[in-house]
C-alpha positions as a Python dict, from the first residue, in 0.01 Angstrom:
ca = {
    (1, 'M'): (0, 0, 0),
    (2, 'A'): (-364, -33, 171),
    (3, 'T'): (-450, -399, 255),
    (4, 'T'): (-713, -558, 374),
    (5, 'I'): (-815, -832, 595),
    (6, 'R'): (-1098, -1064, 438),
    (7, 'L'): (-1196, -1397, 331),
    (8, 'T'): (-1162, -1591, 22),
    (9, 'R'): (-1348, -1880, -117),
    (10, 'M'): (-1236, -2214, -90),
    (11, 'G'): (-1371, -2536, -156),
    (12, 'K'): (-1648, -2736, -400),
    (13, 'K'): (-1903, -2608, -550),
    (14, 'K'): (-2206, -2543, -297),
    (15, 'R'): (-1953, -2667, -13),
    (16, 'P'): (-1718, -2338, 21),
    (17, 'F'): (-1486, -2266, 318),
    (18, 'Y'): (-1317, -1974, 331),
    (19, 'R'): (-949, -1849, 425),
    (20, 'L'): (-878, -1514, 585),
    (21, 'V'): (-593, -1344, 399),
    (22, 'V'): (-476, -1038, 392),
    (23, 'L'): (-398, -885, 37),
    (24, 'D'): (-340, -561, -160),
    (25, 'S'): (-735, -417, -127),
    (26, 'R'): (-738, -367, -537),
    (27, 'K'): (-689, -734, -558),
    (28, 'R'): (-1002, -917, -662),
    (29, 'R'): (-1192, -1163, -407),
    (30, 'D'): (-1007, -1460, -476),
    (31, 'G'): (-676, -1298, -609),
    (32, 'A'): (-301, -1384, -513),
    (33, 'Y'): (-291, -1284, -95),
    (34, 'L'): (15, -1155, 73),
    (35, 'A'): (-70, -1371, 382),
    (36, 'N'): (-279, -1675, 534),
    (37, 'L'): (-426, -1586, 859),
    (38, 'G'): (-671, -1899, 917),
    (39, 'Y'): (-979, -2053, 789),
    (40, 'Y'): (-1303, -2060, 876),
    (41, 'N'): (-1553, -2390, 789),
    (42, 'P'): (-1927, -2315, 828),
    (43, 'F'): (-2067, -2615, 702),
    (44, 'V'): (-1961, -2852, 977),
    (45, 'D'): (-2139, -2852, 1366),
    (46, 'P'): (-2003, -2662, 1512),
    (47, 'Q'): (-1874, -2423, 1274),
    (48, 'E'): (-1480, -2457, 1251),
    (49, 'V'): (-1238, -2166, 1298),
    (50, 'D'): (-877, -2170, 1310),
    (51, 'L'): (-710, -1841, 1341),
    (52, 'H'): (-350, -1698, 1388),
    (53, 'T'): (-423, -1450, 1633),
    (54, 'D'): (-61, -1295, 1641),
    (55, 'E'): (-25, -1249, 1274),
    (56, 'I'): (-337, -1117, 1275),
    (57, 'L'): (-318, -881, 1566),
    (58, 'D'): (64, -769, 1350),
    (59, 'W'): (-150, -694, 1049),
    (60, 'L'): (-387, -466, 1227),
    (61, 'Q'): (-115, -281, 1382),
    (62, 'K'): (50, -235, 1064),
    (63, 'G'): (-338, -75, 964),
    (64, 'A'): (-489, -323, 747),
    (65, 'S'): (-841, -268, 710),
    (66, 'I'): (-1120, -563, 773),
    (67, 'S'): (-1403, -603, 598),
    (68, 'D'): (-1733, -668, 778),
    (69, 'T'): (-1741, -1032, 740),
    (70, 'A'): (-1400, -1082, 879),
    (71, 'R'): (-1496, -818, 1138),
    (72, 'S'): (-1775, -1017, 1274),
    (73, 'L'): (-1554, -1344, 1245),
    (74, 'L'): (-1283, -1191, 1449),
    (75, 'K'): (-1506, -1020, 1681),
    (76, 'R'): (-1658, -1319, 1791),
    (77, 'Q'): (-1333, -1503, 1823),
    (78, 'G'): (-1232, -1224, 2061),
    (79, 'I'): (-945, -1085, 1844),
    (80, 'L'): (-1073, -723, 1803),
    (81, 'Y'): (-1116, -746, 2184),
    (82, 'H'): (-737, -844, 2219),
    (83, 'F'): (-638, -584, 1959),
    (84, 'S'): (-856, -265, 2163),
    (85, 'L'): (-677, -376, 2497),
    (86, 'V'): (-353, -370, 2294),
    (87, 'Q'): (-418, -53, 2175),
    (88, 'Q'): (-481, 68, 2535),
    (89, 'G'): (-181, -10, 2614),
    (90, 'L'): (-192, -300, 2897),
    (91, 'T'): (48, -533, 2984),
    (92, 'A'): (30, -906, 2881),
    (93, 'E'): (-75, -1004, 3207),
    (94, 'E'): (-356, -754, 3197),
    (95, 'I'): (-429, -850, 2847),
    (96, 'A'): (-459, -1223, 2965),
    (97, 'S'): (-665, -1190, 3266),
    (98, 'R'): (-911, -979, 3078),
    (99, 'L'): (-929, -1238, 2812),
    (100, 'E'): (-1009, -1483, 3043),
    (101, 'A'): (-1261, -1278, 3237),
    (102, 'W'): (-1435, -1241, 2857),
    (103, 'Q'): (-1406, -1597, 2737),
    (104, 'P'): (-1685, -1765, 2953),
    (105, 'G'): (-1963, -1532, 2830),
    (106, 'Q'): (-1868, -1527, 2449),
    (107, 'S'): (-1877, -1921, 2506),
    (108, 'A'): (-2182, -1886, 2633),
    (109, 'R'): (-2342, -1651, 2389),
    (110, 'I'): (-2160, -1841, 2083),
    (111, 'Q'): (-2345, -2175, 2237),
    (112, 'R'): (-2686, -1966, 2286),
    (113, 'D'): (-2671, -1868, 1911),
    (114, 'A'): (-2559, -2253, 1798),
    (115, 'D'): (-2852, -2397, 1963),
    (116, 'A'): (-3100, -2127, 1837),
    (117, 'S'): (-2951, -2170, 1472),
    (118, 'R'): (-3049, -2562, 1543),
    (119, 'A'): (-3363, -2512, 1673),
    (120, 'R'): (-3486, -2274, 1392),
    (121, 'R'): (-3344, -2531, 1127),
    (122, 'R'): (-3553, -2839, 1279),
    (123, 'Q'): (-3860, -2605, 1298),
    (124, 'L'): (-3818, -2504, 936),
    (125, 'Q'): (-3754, -2890, 869),
    (126, 'E'): (-4097, -2994, 1023),
    (127, 'A'): (-4300, -2738, 849),
    (128, 'E'): (-4121, -2875, 497),
    (129, 'T'): (-4232, -3218, 632),
    (130, 'Q'): (-4568, -3090, 673),
    (131, 'R'): (-4598, -2878, 381),
    (132, 'R'): (-4494, -3172, 188),
    (133, 'E'): (-4719, -3422, 361),
    (134, 'A'): (-5043, -3177, 302),
    (135, 'A'): (-4961, -3200, -64),
    (136, 'A'): (-4911, -3534, -66),
    (137, 'A'): (-5257, -3591, 117),
    (138, 'A'): (-5418, -3327, -116),
    (139, 'K'): (-5307, -3499, -444),
    (140, 'A'): (-5427, -3860, -324),
    (141, 'A'): (-5742, -3705, -257),
    (142, 'A'): (-5729, -3565, -615),
    (143, 'S'): (-5662, -3847, -762),
    (144, 'A'): (-5918, -4070, -558),
    (145, 'A'): (-6206, -3810, -648),
    (146, 'S'): (-6075, -3832, -1023),
    (147, 'A'): (-6062, -4228, -1012),
    (148, 'A'): (-6394, -4236, -784),
    (149, 'G'): (-6568, -3988, -1042),
    (150, 'G'): (-6428, -4187, -1335),
    (151, 'E'): (-6566, -4517, -1223),
    (152, 'A'): (-6913, -4385, -1198),
    (153, 'E'): (-6925, -4315, -1521),
    (154, 'T'): (-6792, -4574, -1668),
    (155, 'P'): (-7084, -4820, -1609),
    (156, 'A'): (-7355, -4573, -1668),
    (157, 'G'): (-7188, -4517, -2029),
    (158, 'S'): (-7191, -4902, -2094),
    (159, 'E'): (-7571, -4985, -2028),
}
């Protein structure tokens, strides 16, 4: 049976969180799954990720394929790097030392990406605020101009 590691959508409308699951590749996205491998919540800051590394490595060694989104999540968490080290036949101590050396650089990259995302979000919010203020000012100016135009015609028309 061909198995796939992928995300299944959970949560409320417009507030999803995702479970990383293993299921038969022929099943639908939210169908019955074989194993729950963790979860991913993108709506908290920083994003919340809890993965069961040993189970994921077990399924990868069994030959499970990975969806693109799940691959990026596993890559960011270092699980694919761990799997590649296992595939190279390194001992547990060598794997642990390489993962420890890799972790600070990855943490810095994740923090840099999070900071850039926050800055981009702040910049978009400021641009939206300026756009709204400009639209409100234009609407106020238009209503003032129409009111001033209406007042000028009323006294002349009443004489």
